[in-house]
N, CA, C and O of each residue as an XYZ file, in Angstrom:
460
protein
N     -17.020    -21.793    -33.446
C     -16.895    -21.394    -32.063
C     -16.192    -22.513    -31.292
O     -16.571    -23.681    -31.376
N     -15.182    -22.134    -30.556
C     -14.442    -23.119    -29.756
C     -15.005    -23.169    -28.352
O     -15.104    -22.146    -27.674
N     -15.376    -24.369    -27.917
C     -15.879    -24.520    -26.563
C     -14.766    -24.880    -25.599
O     -14.815    -24.536    -24.418
N     -13.773    -25.566    -26.106
C     -12.662    -25.993    -25.270
C     -11.405    -25.294    -25.751
O     -10.994    -25.434    -26.902
N     -10.817    -24.554    -24.863
C      -9.560    -23.885    -25.197
C      -8.438    -24.530    -24.424
O      -8.614    -24.977    -23.291
N      -7.308    -24.569    -25.040
C      -6.147    -25.086    -24.335
C      -5.634    -23.993    -23.416
O      -5.431    -22.853    -23.833
N      -5.431    -24.356    -22.170
C      -4.983    -23.365    -21.189
C      -3.483    -23.160    -21.299
O      -2.734    -24.050    -21.704
N      -3.074    -21.963    -20.927
C      -1.645    -21.673    -20.928
C      -0.976    -22.430    -19.784
O      -1.637    -22.868    -18.844
N       0.325    -22.574    -19.878
C       1.056    -23.329    -18.862
C       1.286    -22.518    -17.588
O       1.670    -23.083    -16.564
N       1.062    -21.215    -17.632
C       1.286    -20.367    -16.464
C       0.176    -20.504    -15.441
O      -0.882    -21.060    -15.734
N       0.418    -19.994    -14.236
C      -0.615    -20.083    -13.194
C      -1.790    -19.172    -13.521
O      -1.606    -18.068    -14.034
N      -2.990    -19.638    -13.223
C      -4.199    -18.857    -13.471
C      -4.557    -18.114    -12.198
O      -4.694    -18.719    -11.135
N      -4.704    -16.829    -12.305
C      -5.064    -16.023    -11.141
C      -6.296    -15.191    -11.447
O      -6.357    -14.002    -11.136
N      -7.263    -15.830    -12.055
C      -8.524    -15.149    -12.304
C      -9.636    -16.184    -12.230
O      -9.375    -17.384    -12.143
N     -10.832    -15.731    -12.264
C     -11.949    -16.647    -12.236
C     -12.546    -16.797    -10.851
O     -12.071    -16.231     -9.868
N     -13.602    -17.579    -10.818
C     -14.374    -17.742     -9.595
C     -13.580    -18.463     -8.503
O     -13.667    -18.096     -7.331
N     -12.814    -19.476     -8.876
C     -12.044    -20.228     -7.879
C     -11.025    -19.368     -7.170
O     -10.874    -19.449     -5.951
N     -10.322    -18.542     -7.930
C      -9.312    -17.673     -7.332
C      -9.957    -16.654     -6.398
O      -9.458    -16.407     -5.300
N     -11.067    -16.066     -6.837
C     -11.761    -15.078     -6.005
C     -12.290    -15.740     -4.740
O     -12.199    -15.167     -3.655
N     -12.843    -16.943     -4.874
C     -13.371    -17.655     -3.713
C     -12.263    -17.998     -2.715
O     -12.441    -17.821     -1.509
N     -11.131    -18.482     -3.206
C     -10.011    -18.787     -2.305
C      -9.467    -17.530     -1.636
O      -9.128    -17.552     -0.453
N      -9.382    -16.444     -2.381
C      -8.924    -15.186     -1.801
C      -9.877    -14.735     -0.692
O      -9.433    -14.278      0.361
N     -11.173    -14.864     -0.927
C     -12.165    -14.501      0.076
C     -12.036    -15.378      1.317
O     -12.066    -14.874      2.440
N     -11.894    -16.685      1.121
C     -11.800    -17.609      2.256
C     -10.552    -17.325      3.083
O     -10.616    -17.269      4.311
N      -9.410    -17.144      2.404
C      -8.179    -16.862      3.142
C      -8.231    -15.500      3.828
O      -7.697    -15.350      4.926
N      -8.858    -14.510      3.210
C      -8.985    -13.200      3.857
C      -9.840    -13.299      5.118
O      -9.521    -12.682      6.134
N     -10.924    -14.072      5.058
C     -11.753    -14.269      6.251
C     -10.975    -14.995      7.343
O     -11.066    -14.647      8.520
N     -10.211    -16.007      6.941
C      -9.387    -16.733      7.908
C      -8.355    -15.805      8.542
O      -8.162    -15.819      9.758
N      -7.690    -14.997      7.711
C      -6.727    -14.025      8.241
C      -7.404    -13.050      9.193
O      -6.839    -12.714     10.234
N      -8.610    -12.589      8.853
C      -9.317    -11.620      9.686
C      -9.663    -12.213     11.050
O      -9.531    -11.540     12.072
N     -10.103    -13.468     11.068
C     -10.436    -14.122     12.347
C      -9.179    -14.287     13.200
O      -9.192    -13.994     14.396
N      -8.095    -14.758     12.582
C      -6.845    -14.937     13.332
C      -6.282    -13.600     13.820
O      -5.809    -13.493     14.952
N      -6.337    -12.595     12.967
C      -5.826    -11.277     13.359
C      -6.651    -10.672     14.488
O      -6.100    -10.047     15.394
N      -7.968    -10.855     14.439
C      -8.824    -10.335     15.508
C      -8.494    -11.002     16.837
O      -8.463    -10.347     17.879
N      -8.248    -12.306     16.792
C      -7.882    -13.011     18.024
C      -6.534    -12.518     18.554
O      -6.372    -12.313     19.756
N      -5.568    -12.331     17.646
C      -4.252    -11.854     18.080
C      -4.319    -10.435     18.647
O      -3.754    -10.155     19.703
N      -5.005     -9.557     17.948
C      -5.123     -8.176     18.414
C      -5.889     -8.129     19.736
O      -5.500     -7.407     20.654
N      -6.971     -8.893     19.833
C      -7.762     -8.912     21.066
C      -6.990     -9.457     22.252
O      -7.251     -9.074     23.393
N      -6.049    -10.339     21.997
C      -5.275    -10.944     23.088
C      -4.080    -10.085     23.506
O      -3.819     -9.922     24.698
N      -3.351     -9.532     22.523
C      -2.075     -8.885     22.845
C      -2.124     -7.369     22.959
O      -1.259     -6.788     23.615
N      -3.085     -6.715     22.358
C      -3.090     -5.247     22.370
C      -3.572     -4.652     23.691
O      -2.928     -3.723     24.179
N      -4.666     -5.124     24.308
C      -5.108     -4.480     25.559
C      -4.041     -4.424     26.659
O      -3.931     -3.395     27.326
N      -3.251     -5.481     26.878
C      -2.190     -5.315     27.886
C      -1.139     -4.268     27.488
O      -0.586     -3.581     28.347
N      -0.870     -4.152     26.196
C       0.092     -3.139     25.745
C      -0.471     -1.735     25.927
O       0.256     -0.810     26.292
N      -1.775     -1.578     25.670
C      -2.389     -0.261     25.848
C      -2.455      0.137     27.313
O      -2.312      1.314     27.644
N      -2.672     -0.844     28.203
C      -2.697     -0.534     29.639
C      -1.333     -0.103     30.153
O      -1.243      0.713     31.071
N      -0.277     -0.643     29.570
C       1.072     -0.307     30.011
C       1.565      1.011     29.409
O       2.569      1.562     29.860
N       0.864      1.515     28.394
C       1.296      2.727     27.703
C       0.792      3.992     28.360
O       0.296      3.959     29.487
N       0.917      5.112     27.658
C       0.457      6.402     28.186
C      -1.061      6.423     28.413
O      -1.781      5.550     27.930
N      -1.530      7.418     29.145
C      -2.938      7.492     29.552
C      -3.884      7.666     28.365
O      -4.993      7.131     28.389
N      -3.476      8.402     27.328
C      -4.389      8.624     26.204
C      -4.686      7.335     25.439
O      -5.692      7.258     24.734
N      -3.822      6.320     25.568
C      -4.080      5.040     24.909
C      -5.176      4.242     25.603
O      -5.701      3.287     25.031
N      -5.527      4.620     26.827
C      -6.575      3.911     27.564
C      -7.973      4.451     27.261
O      -8.964      3.888     27.726
N      -8.063      5.530     26.491
C      -9.374      6.079     26.139
C     -10.143      5.069     25.297
O      -9.548      4.344     24.499
N     -11.444      5.019     25.466
C     -12.295      4.042     24.796
C     -12.215      4.160     23.276
O     -12.184      3.145     22.580
N     -12.182      5.369     22.761
C     -12.110      5.575     21.308
C     -10.822      5.043     20.712
O     -10.827      4.455     19.630
N      -9.720      5.248     21.415
C      -8.423      4.759     20.929
C      -8.399      3.235     20.952
O      -7.929      2.607     20.004
N      -8.897      2.647     22.016
C      -8.919      1.184     22.122
C      -9.783      0.592     21.016
O      -9.381     -0.387     20.388
N     -10.964      1.162     20.760
C     -11.829      0.656     19.711
C     -11.208      0.816     18.334
O     -11.340     -0.065     17.485
N     -10.533      1.933     18.108
C      -9.878      2.146     16.811
C      -8.777      1.122     16.582
O      -8.634      0.592     15.480
N      -8.003      0.845     17.616
C      -6.926     -0.140     17.476
C      -7.498     -1.536     17.273
O      -6.990     -2.302     16.454
N      -8.551     -1.870     18.012
C      -9.153     -3.196     17.873
C      -9.829     -3.379     16.518
O      -9.942     -4.508     16.040
N     -10.282     -2.295     15.889
C     -10.891     -2.397     14.565
C      -9.847     -2.342     13.449
O      -9.854     -3.182     12.548
N      -8.960     -1.368     13.507
C      -8.011     -1.151     12.405
C      -6.858     -2.140     12.432
O      -6.286     -2.433     11.383
N      -6.500     -2.661     13.590
C      -5.368     -3.582     13.688
C      -5.498     -4.812     12.807
O      -4.586     -5.093     12.030
N      -6.604     -5.564     12.895
C      -6.746     -6.744     12.032
C      -6.786     -6.417     10.543
O      -6.279     -7.179      9.720
N      -7.392     -5.279     10.201
C      -7.464     -4.898      8.787
C      -6.076     -4.571      8.254
O      -5.730     -4.976      7.144
N      -5.287     -3.853      9.021
C      -3.914     -3.536      8.604
C      -3.085     -4.808      8.487
O      -2.280     -4.948      7.566
N      -3.283     -5.730      9.418
C      -2.550     -6.993      9.358
C      -2.915     -7.820      8.127
O      -2.069     -8.552      7.613
N      -4.153     -7.721      7.645
C      -4.527     -8.441      6.414
C      -3.691     -7.939      5.246
O      -3.199     -8.738      4.450
N      -3.524     -6.618      5.131
C      -2.703     -6.076      4.047
C      -1.253     -6.542      4.171
O      -0.621     -6.881      3.170
N      -0.737     -6.559      5.373
C       0.640     -7.026      5.592
C       0.761     -8.504      5.219
O       1.740     -8.908      4.591
N      -0.226     -9.306      5.601
C      -0.165    -10.740      5.298
C      -0.263    -11.008      3.801
O       0.464    -11.857      3.284
N      -1.147    -10.301      3.091
C      -1.219    -10.508      1.640
C       0.036     -9.996      0.949
O       0.444    -10.562     -0.065
N       0.657     -8.946      1.463
C       1.930     -8.487      0.911
C       2.996     -9.574      1.092
O       3.790     -9.831      0.187
N       3.003    -10.205      2.266
C       3.963    -11.293      2.500
C       3.679    -12.494      1.598
O       4.613    -13.131      1.112
N       2.408    -12.809      1.371
C       2.065    -13.908      0.452
C       2.577    -13.594     -0.949
O       3.170    -14.455     -1.598
N       2.353    -12.365     -1.422
C       2.857    -11.981     -2.745
C       4.371    -12.051     -2.813
O       4.931    -12.480     -3.822
N       5.034    -11.634     -1.752
C       6.495    -11.679     -1.719
C       7.000    -13.117     -1.790
O       7.930    -13.408     -2.543
N       6.401    -14.012     -1.019
C       6.826    -15.416     -1.024
C       6.559    -16.056     -2.381
O       7.398    -16.802     -2.886
N       5.405    -15.775     -2.976
C       5.095    -16.329     -4.299
C       6.094    -15.825     -5.330
O       6.533    -16.587     -6.192
N       6.457    -14.551     -5.251
C       7.431    -14.001     -6.198
C       8.812    -14.624     -6.000
O       9.547    -14.817     -6.969
N       9.169    -14.936     -4.765
C      10.472    -15.549     -4.517
C      10.512    -17.020     -4.922
O      11.553    -17.519     -5.348
N       9.386    -17.711     -4.789
C       9.355    -19.150     -5.040
C       9.169    -19.473     -6.515
O       9.783    -20.415     -7.017
N       8.341    -18.718     -7.215
C       8.078    -19.034     -8.617
C       9.225    -18.536     -9.486
O       9.749    -17.444     -9.264
N       9.612    -19.334    -10.473
C      10.694    -18.899    -11.361
C      10.205    -17.768    -12.263
O       9.040    -17.718    -12.660
N      11.122    -16.875    -12.569
C      10.769    -15.754    -13.425
C      10.764    -16.210    -14.871
O      11.642    -16.956    -15.306
N       9.771    -15.755    -15.607
C       9.718    -16.035    -17.032
C      10.294    -14.848    -17.774
O      10.097    -13.696    -17.385
N      11.006    -15.140    -18.841
C      11.590    -14.071    -19.641
C      10.514    -13.406    -20.483
O       9.586    -14.055    -20.966
N      10.656    -12.111    -20.646
C       9.765    -11.399    -21.548
C      10.218    -11.698    -22.986
O      11.358    -12.116    -23.187
N       9.364    -11.495    -23.975
C       9.774    -11.760    -25.365
C      11.004    -10.955    -25.777
O      11.821    -11.435    -26.563
N      11.142     -9.740    -25.256
C      12.305     -8.919    -25.601
C      13.591     -9.546    -25.067
O      14.611     -9.559    -25.756
N      13.541    -10.073    -23.822
C      14.738    -10.702    -23.253
C      15.092    -11.985    -24.001
O      16.271    -12.276    -24.199
N      14.071    -12.768    -24.424
C      14.347    -13.984    -25.190
C      14.991    -13.655    -26.522
O      15.915    -14.346    -26.950
N      14.516    -12.605    -27.184
C      15.084    -12.202    -28.474
C      16.535    -11.760    -28.296
O      17.400    -12.121    -29.094
N      16.797    -10.982    -27.254
C      18.164    -10.513    -27.005
C      19.087    -11.686    -26.683
O      20.232    -11.716    -27.135
N      18.597    -12.649    -25.906
C      19.425    -13.787    -25.545
C      19.717    -14.665    -26.765
O      20.836    -15.158    -26.909
N      18.735    -14.867    -27.638
C      18.974    -15.696    -28.819
C      19.917    -14.988    -29.785
O      20.725    -15.640    -30.447
N      19.825    -13.651    -29.877
C      20.749    -12.908    -30.734
C      22.170    -13.022    -30.199
O      23.111    -13.177    -30.978
N      22.338    -12.946    -28.891
C      23.661    -13.093    -28.282
C      24.205    -14.500    -28.516
O      25.398    -14.672    -28.769
N      23.347    -15.488    -28.433
C      23.780    -16.873    -28.664
C      24.201    -17.060    -30.113
O      25.185    -17.752    -30.375
N      23.482    -16.460    -31.070
C      23.880    -16.573    -32.491
C      25.225    -15.908    -32.731
O      26.056    -16.429    -33.474
N      25.444    -14.741    -32.095
C      26.728    -14.055    -32.257
C      27.861    -14.896    -31.690
O      28.933    -14.980    -32.291
N      27.636    -15.513    -30.549
C      28.664    -16.347    -29.931
C      28.974    -17.554    -30.815
O      30.139    -17.919    -30.970
N      27.954    -18.172    -31.393
C      28.185    -19.309    -32.284
C      28.943    -18.876    -33.521
O      29.824    -19.593    -33.995
N      28.608    -17.707    -34.049
C      29.283    -17.197    -35.234
C      30.754    -16.932    -34.951
O      31.618    -17.266    -35.763
N      31.044    -16.320    -33.778
C      32.430    -16.053    -33.404
C      33.201    -17.345    -33.194
O      34.363    -17.445    -33.588
N      32.569    -18.332    -32.582
C      33.237    -19.620    -32.336
C      33.529    -20.326    -33.653
O      34.591    -20.932    -33.798
N      32.624    -20.263    -34.606
C      32.876    -20.927    -35.892
C      33.929    -20.176    -36.695
O      34.631    -20.785    -37.503
N      34.056    -18.860    -36.492
C      35.060    -18.077    -37.201
C      36.461    -18.378    -36.660
O      37.440    -18.254    -37.395
N      36.569    -18.765    -35.407
C      37.870    -19.038    -34.793
C      38.395    -20.421    -35.168
O      39.604    -20.648    -35.117
N      37.520    -21.345    -35.540
C      37.970    -22.704    -35.832
C      38.861    -22.710    -37.064
O      38.575    -22.042    -38.058
N      39.925    -23.460    -36.985
C      40.787    -23.554    -38.181
C      40.092    -24.374    -39.260
O      39.451    -25.382    -38.966
N      40.219    -23.948    -40.473
C      39.636    -24.645    -41.588
C      38.231    -24.218    -41.890
O      37.585    -24.803    -42.759
N      37.730    -23.204    -41.192
C      36.348    -22.751    -41.466
C      36.381    -21.603    -42.433
O      35.332    -21.072    -42.798
């Protein structure tokens, strides 16, 4: 039985630490989003049509707004991570690239005089 395993070189996105950080950042996003929605939405609702001033509509916007913003923020985090991290080749792409490199070397050696 192996107690110590060598970790892969790729980023780890599982385990207790990842879940805990995701929870902490989601709570932070929720607090910030609630403050933003609470500050900027009521003046916009007052300036809008009369049905937006109804209590039910205001409560729905104040509740759903921060939750929707959390999804948008995590989508943006995923987008930035995908843009910043280098893409790794799949095994199929590596095999195709090495086959192309062997063909190119073979063609180059066939063109040399005296080969």
